[in-house]
C-alpha positions as CSV (number, residue, x, y, z in Angstrom):
1,M,254.5,2.9,-60.0
2,Q,258.5,3.3,-59.1
3,E,258.0,1.7,-55.6
4,N,256.5,-1.5,-57.1
5,K,259.9,-1.1,-59.5
6,V,262.0,-0.4,-56.8
7,D,260.9,-3.4,-54.5
8,Y,261.5,-5.7,-57.7
9,F,264.9,-5.0,-58.0
10,K,265.5,-5.8,-54.8
11,K,263.9,-9.4,-55.1
12,F,266.2,-9.7,-58.1
13,R,269.3,-9.1,-56.4
14,R,268.5,-10.8,-53.4
15,N,266.9,-13.7,-55.4
16,L,269.9,-13.9,-57.8
17,Q,272.4,-13.9,-54.1
18,L,270.1,-16.9,-52.6
19,F,269.9,-19.1,-55.8
20,R,273.9,-18.9,-56.4
21,I,274.8,-19.4,-53.2
22,A,272.0,-22.6,-52.5
23,G,273.6,-23.7,-56.0
24,G,276.9,-23.1,-54.5
25,Y,278.7,-21.4,-56.5
26,S,280.8,-18.8,-55.7
27,V,280.4,-15.4,-56.8
28,T,283.4,-16.6,-59.4
29,E,281.9,-19.4,-61.1
30,F,279.0,-18.4,-61.8
31,A,280.2,-15.5,-63.4
32,D,282.3,-17.7,-65.4
33,K,278.6,-20.1,-66.4
34,I,276.7,-18.2,-67.6
35,G,280.1,-15.9,-69.2
36,T,280.4,-12.8,-67.5
37,K,283.0,-10.5,-65.1
38,Q,283.2,-11.1,-60.9
39,H,282.2,-7.9,-60.9
40,R,278.8,-8.1,-63.1
41,I,277.4,-10.6,-60.7
42,H,278.7,-8.4,-57.9
43,D,276.8,-5.3,-59.4
44,L,273.8,-7.8,-60.5
45,E,273.7,-8.5,-56.5
46,Y,274.6,-5.2,-54.6
47,G,273.0,-2.5,-57.4
48,K,276.2,-0.8,-57.2
49,H,276.4,2.5,-59.1
50,G,273.1,2.0,-60.8
51,K,274.3,-0.9,-63.0
52,G,271.8,-3.3,-60.9
53,V,269.5,-3.8,-63.6
54,P,269.6,-6.6,-65.6
55,K,269.9,-7.2,-69.8
56,A,267.6,-9.1,-70.8
57,D,270.0,-11.7,-72.0
58,E,271.8,-11.9,-68.2
59,L,268.2,-12.7,-67.2
60,F,267.7,-15.8,-68.9
61,K,271.4,-16.6,-68.9
62,I,271.0,-16.9,-65.0
63,A,267.8,-18.2,-65.9
64,T,269.1,-21.5,-67.5
65,A,272.3,-21.9,-65.6
66,F,269.7,-22.3,-61.9
67,G,266.9,-24.1,-64.3
68,V,264.1,-21.6,-63.6
69,T,262.1,-18.6,-65.4
70,P,262.9,-15.5,-65.2
71,E,259.3,-15.0,-64.1
72,D,260.5,-16.5,-60.8
73,I,263.9,-14.7,-60.0
74,V,262.2,-11.6,-60.0
75,F,258.7,-11.9,-59.5
76,K,258.8,-15.2,-56.9
77,D,261.0,-15.4,-53.5
78,A,263.9,-17.4,-53.8
79,D,262.8,-19.2,-50.6
80,V,259.0,-20.7,-52.2
81,V,261.4,-21.8,-55.6
82,L,264.4,-24.1,-54.3
83,S,261.8,-25.1,-51.6
């Protein structure tokens, strides 16, 4: 069970970065868009210091910013969603 959680966190981190870059946002710009700090986006994208797990409200803000569902960001491959 633990192994699946790690896979979803990796997928989330990868998807967040791909969606952000595809949307043309720098880390700072995207942080401003969803109302958080630049270092928080960095933590979410790289999973640093055990801070890479999004809170529910963060996940919804991120999904809304990209016009997708939270499930798209966590469970699907960004390549598929973006095409």
